[in-house]
C-alpha positions in Angstrom: 0.0 0.0 0.0 1.1 3.6 -0.6 2.3 5.6 2.4 0.7 9.0 2.6 3.1 11.0 4.7 1.0 14.2 4.4 -1.7 12.5 6.5 0.5 12.5 9.6 0.6 16.3 9.9 -3.0 17.0 8.8 -5.0 16.7 12.0 -8.3 16.8 10.3 -7.5 13.9 7.9 -5.8 12.0 10.7 -8.8 12.2 12.9 -11.1 11.1 10.0 -8.8 8.1 9.3 -8.7 7.1 13.0 -12.3 5.7 12.9 -11.7 3.4 15.8 -10.2 5.9 18.1 -7.0 3.8 18.2 -4.6 6.7 18.9 -6.7 7.8 21.9 -6.8 4.2 23.1 -3.1 3.9 23.0 -2.6 7.3 24.7 -4.7 6.1 27.6 -1.9 3.8 28.7 -1.2 5.9 31.8 -4.8 5.8 32.8 -4.8 2.1 32.4 -1.8 1.8 34.8 -3.6 3.9 37.4 -6.8 2.0 37.1 -5.1 -1.4 37.4 -3.0 -0.2 40.4 -6.2 1.0 42.1 -8.0 -2.3 41.4 -5.0 -4.3 42.7 -4.8 -2.2 45.9 -8.6 -2.6 46.5 -8.1 -6.3 46.2 -5.4 -6.1 48.9 -2.7 -7.5 46.6 0.2 -6.2 48.7 -1.0 -8.4 51.6 -2.1 -11.4 49.5 1.2 -11.6 47.7 3.5 -10.7 50.5 5.1 -14.1 50.9 7.7 -15.1 48.3 6.6 -18.2 46.2 8.2 -21.5 45.4 7.8 -20.6 41.7 6.4 -17.8 39.6 4.2 -18.9 36.7 3.5 -16.5 33.8 0.5 -17.6 31.6 0.8 -16.3 28.1 -2.5 -16.4 26.3 -2.8 -15.0 22.7 -2.3 -11.2 22.5 0.0 -8.9 24.5 0.5 -11.4 27.4 3.5 -12.9 25.7 5.1 -9.4 25.4 4.4 -8.7 29.1 5.8 -12.1 30.2 9.0 -11.5 28.1 9.5 -8.1 29.7 8.8 -9.3 33.2 11.2 -12.2 32.7 13.9 -9.8 31.4 13.4 -7.5 34.4 13.7 -10.4 36.9 16.9 -11.6 35.2 19.0 -14.6 36.0 19.5 -13.5 39.6 15.8 -13.9 40.4 15.6 -15.9 43.7 12.6 -18.0 42.5 12.2 -20.0 39.2 10.1 -18.3 36.6 8.0 -20.5 34.3 6.3 -19.2 31.2 3.5 -21.4 29.8 0.3 -21.1 27.7 -1.6 -22.7 30.5 -1.1 -23.5 34.2 1.3 -26.5 34.7 -0.3 -29.5 36.4 2.3 -29.4 39.2 1.2 -25.9 40.4 0.5 -25.9 44.1 -0.2 -23.8 47.2 3.4 -22.4 47.3 3.2 -20.9 43.8 2.1 -17.6 42.3 0.3 -17.4 38.9 0.0 -14.3 36.8 -2.2 -14.2 33.7 -3.7 -11.7 31.3 -6.3 -12.0 28.5 -8.5 -9.6 26.6 -10.8 -12.5 25.6 -13.5 -13.0 28.2 -14.3 -16.4 26.8 -10.8 -17.9 26.9 -11.8 -21.4 28.0 -8.1 -22.6 28.4 -7.4 -19.7 30.8 -10.6 -20.3 32.7 -9.7 -23.9 33.2 -6.2 -22.9 34.2 -7.4 -20.5 36.8 -9.8 -23.1 38.2 -7.0 -25.6 38.5 -4.6 -23.2 40.2 -7.3 -22.1 42.5 -8.2 -25.7 43.5 -4.5 -26.3 44.1 -4.3 -23.3 46.5 -2.0 -21.2 44.3 -2.2 -17.4 44.6 -3.5 -16.1 41.3 -3.8 -12.7 39.7 -5.5 -12.3 36.3 -6.1 -9.1 34.4 -9.2 -9.8 32.2 -12.6 -8.4 31.3 -15.0 -8.3 34.3 -17.5 -10.6 32.8 -17.4 -14.0 31.1 -16.0 -17.5 31.8 -12.6 -16.2 32.8 -14.0 -13.7 35.3 -16.4 -16.4 36.6 -13.5 -18.9 37.1 -11.6 -16.2 39.1 -14.5 -15.5 41.5 -13.3 -16.6 44.9 -10.2 -18.3 43.5 -8.1 -15.4 42.1 -7.6 -11.7 42.2 -9.3 -10.2 39.2 -8.1 -6.9 37.8 -10.8 -5.8 35.4 -10.6 -3.4 32.5 -11.8 -0.2 34.1 -10.5 1.9 31.3 -12.3 0.6 28.2 -9.9 0.2 25.2 -10.2 -1.9 22.0 -8.7 -5.4 21.9 -5.0 -5.4 21.6 -4.4 -2.3 23.7 -4.1 -4.0 27.1 -0.3 -4.0 27.5 -0.1 -1.2 30.0 -2.9 -2.7 32.2 -1.3 -6.2 32.2 2.2 -4.8 32.9 0.9 -2.6 35.8 -1.1 -5.5 37.3 1.9 -7.8 37.3 4.3 -5.1 38.5 2.2 -4.5 41.6 2.4 -8.3 42.4 6.2 -8.4 41.7 6.7 -5.4 44.0 4.7 -7.1 46.8 6.7 -10.3 46.4 9.9 -8.3 46.6 11.2 -9.5 43.3 11.5 -6.1 41.6 11.4 -2.5 42.5 9.2 -0.8 40.0 7.6 2.6 40.7 4.1 2.1 39.2 3.1 5.7 39.8 6.2 6.9 37.9 5.3 4.5 35.0 1.8 6.1 34.7 3.2 9.6 34.8 5.8 8.9 32.2 3.3 7.2 29.9 1.2 10.4 30.1 4.2 12.5 29.2 5.0 10.2 26.2 1.4 10.3 25.0 1.7 14.1 25.1 4.9 14.1 23.2 3.3 11.8 20.6 0.0 13.7 20.4 -1.4 14.0 16.8 -1.3 17.8 17.0 2.6 17.7 17.2 4.3 17.8 13.8 6.5 14.9 12.7 9.8 16.6 13.3 9.0 17.1 17.1 6.8 14.0 17.5 8.9 10.9 18.4 6.2 8.4 17.4 5.6 10.0 14.0 9.3 10.3 13.4 9.7 6.6 14.2 6.9 5.8 11.8 8.6 7.8 9.0 11.9 5.9 9.6 10.0 2.6 9.2 8.5 3.3 5.8 9.6 0.9 3.1 12.1 -0.7 5.4 12.4 -4.1 7.1 13.1 -3.2 10.7 15.8 -5.1 12.7 15.0 -4.5 16.3 18.2 -5.3 18.1 18.5 -4.9 21.8 21.5 -3.8 23.7 20.2 -5.2 26.9 17.7 -7.9 27.8 14.9 -5.5 28.8 15.2 -3.6 25.6 15.2 -6.8 23.5 11.9 -7.8 25.3 10.4 -4.4 24.4 11.5 -5.0 20.8 9.4 -8.2 20.8 6.4 -6.0 21.7 7.4 -3.6 19.0 7.4 -6.4 16.5 4.0 -7.5 17.7 2.3 -4.1 17.3 4.0 -3.3 14.0 2.5 -6.5 12.6 -0.9 -6.0 14.3 -1.4 -2.4 13.1 0.8 -1.9 10.1 1.4 -5.3 8.7 5.2 -4.9 9.1 7.4 -7.9 9.6 10.3 -7.3 12.0 13.4 -9.1 13.2 14.0 -9.1 16.9 17.2 -10.2 18.7 19.8 -9.1 21.2 22.8 -7.5 19.5 25.1 -10.4 20.6 22.7 -12.8 19.0 22.4 -10.7 15.9 26.2 -10.8 15.5 26.1 -14.6 15.3 23.8 -14.4 12.3 26.6 -13.4 10.0 24.8 -13.0 6.7 21.9 -10.9 8.1 24.3 -8.8 10.1 26.6 -8.3 7.1 23.6 -7.3 4.9 22.5 -4.8 7.6 26.0 -3.3 7.7 26.0 -3.0 3.9 22.5 -1.7 3.8 23.1 1.0 6.3 26.3 2.1 4.5 24.8 1.9 1.0 22.1 4.6 1.3 22.9 7.4 -1.1 21.0 10.7 -0.4 21.5 11.7 -4.1 20.1 8.4 -5.5 16.6 7.8 -6.8 14.5 7.0 -3.7 12.5 4.4 -5.6 15.7 2.6 -6.4 17.1 2.8 -2.8 14.0 1.8 -0.8 13.2 -1.6 -2.2 14.4 -4.4 0.1 16.5 -2.2 2.4 16.9 -3.0 6.0 16.9 -0.5 8.9 18.6 -1.3 12.2 17.1 0.0 15.4 19.4 -0.4 18.4 17.2 -0.5 21.5 18.5 0.4 25.0 16.7 0.6 28.4 19.2 -0.3 31.0 22.3 1.8 31.7 25.4 -0.2 32.5 29.1 -0.4 31.4 28.3 -3.6 29.5 25.4 -1.8 27.6 27.6 1.2 26.9 30.4 -0.9 25.5 28.0 -2.9 23.3 26.5 0.3 22.1 29.9 1.7 21.0 30.6 -1.5 19.1 27.2 -1.5 17.4 27.3 2.1 16.4 30.9 1.8 15.0 29.8 -1.2 12.9 26.3 0.0 11.9 26.9 3.7 11.1 23.3 4.1 9.8 21.5 2.5 12.7 18.9 4.4 14.7 19.3 4.4 18.5 16.1 4.2 20.5 17.1 5.0 24.1 14.6 6.7 26.3 17.0 7.5 29.1 16.8 11.2 28.7 13.0 11.3 28.7 12.4 8.6 31.4 13.8 8.6 34.9 12.7 5.8 37.1 14.4 2.5 36.2 13.7 -0.4 33.9 9.9 -0.4 34.3 9.6 3.3 33.3 11.9 3.1 30.4 10.5 -0.1 29.1 6.9 1.1 29.3 7.8 4.4 27.5 9.5 2.6 24.6 6.6 0.1 24.3 4.1 2.9 24.0 6.2 4.7 21.4 6.2 1.6 19.3 2.4 1.3 19.7 1.8 4.8 18.6 4.4 4.7 15.8 2.7 1.5 14.4 -0.7 3.2 14.5 0.6 6.3 12.7 2.2 4.0 10.1 -1.0 2.0 9.8 -3.2 5.0 9.4 -0.9 6.5 6.7 -1.0 3.2 4.8 -4.6 2.3 5.4 -3.9 -0.9 7.2 -5.4 -0.1 10.6 -8.8 -1.6 11.0 -8.2 -4.2 8.3 -8.5 -8.0 8.6 -5.1 -8.4 10.3 -6.2 -7.2 13.7 -6.3 -9.9 16.4 -9.9 -10.9 17.4 -10.8 -12.9 20.5 -12.0 -16.4 20.2 -15.8 -16.9 20.2 
């Protein structure tokens, strides 16, 4: 499809194209975080999940749950004092000493409903962020803490709610230190920076969308948390703009010699005086993602930038202050809004590629 770049800076046409209110839905990420935190507090999550578990089980149902699980696992890291298990359903061995976290936007997810029922009967502590009605909510009644969707958004926009819900539990368990209020505040600031009224040259999400046009993005992380956010970026780019991306940590990308060599050649081969139509076809664009600040990350960044002179660096450190949770949430929202701007300008948003819950 043709990319209409003039649409991005024409507020009237942009509003007309956004028939589903998708930009507004994405921009409500901060409100989702506050609502989820409020619901979790009302359910007495800090008390219920005060004791450290034998194992932490992350249930990844279709949708954004896989992205949230990947991010949480990266934040916990190899030094996590309890085993972290990721599964599409609750394992049969789960018991009273375990904690289960789940998320779905499908109220009729029978697999998750059965998993919650199993975990509840086994005595596990369970938190699930899901719609407040349907089989999933019914299975959670009396057996799990349910964080309902108090801020209504379309399907596919629940990343912030799931992340906030799980982060409250992880804070209570003492496994991470994430300032949930700071996450909400920074998401509000990012939504303002990416507001449709801001022109492309001062709007980070629009600028990112323009950098993605007619390119195959290689989302290469300089740290584990950034790589996990890259996976969410690939998800939303596919969901909203039909863009296929590659995601890897930069050390892993180095081992794939042919792709890395092609990326180096592609970034060096762009000629600003050449015919754009000749240059665009089949070109790759490398995006180096960074969330954590460490000597190892800084050294890896220097190596990557020396090798890939044309790579884009996505590093929200100057905008976000507050640790991994804040930086990761900011970068995830920027990818969401960029994918929507790209989808609106190409006409893919609202098409048949959007994820729909099972009936």
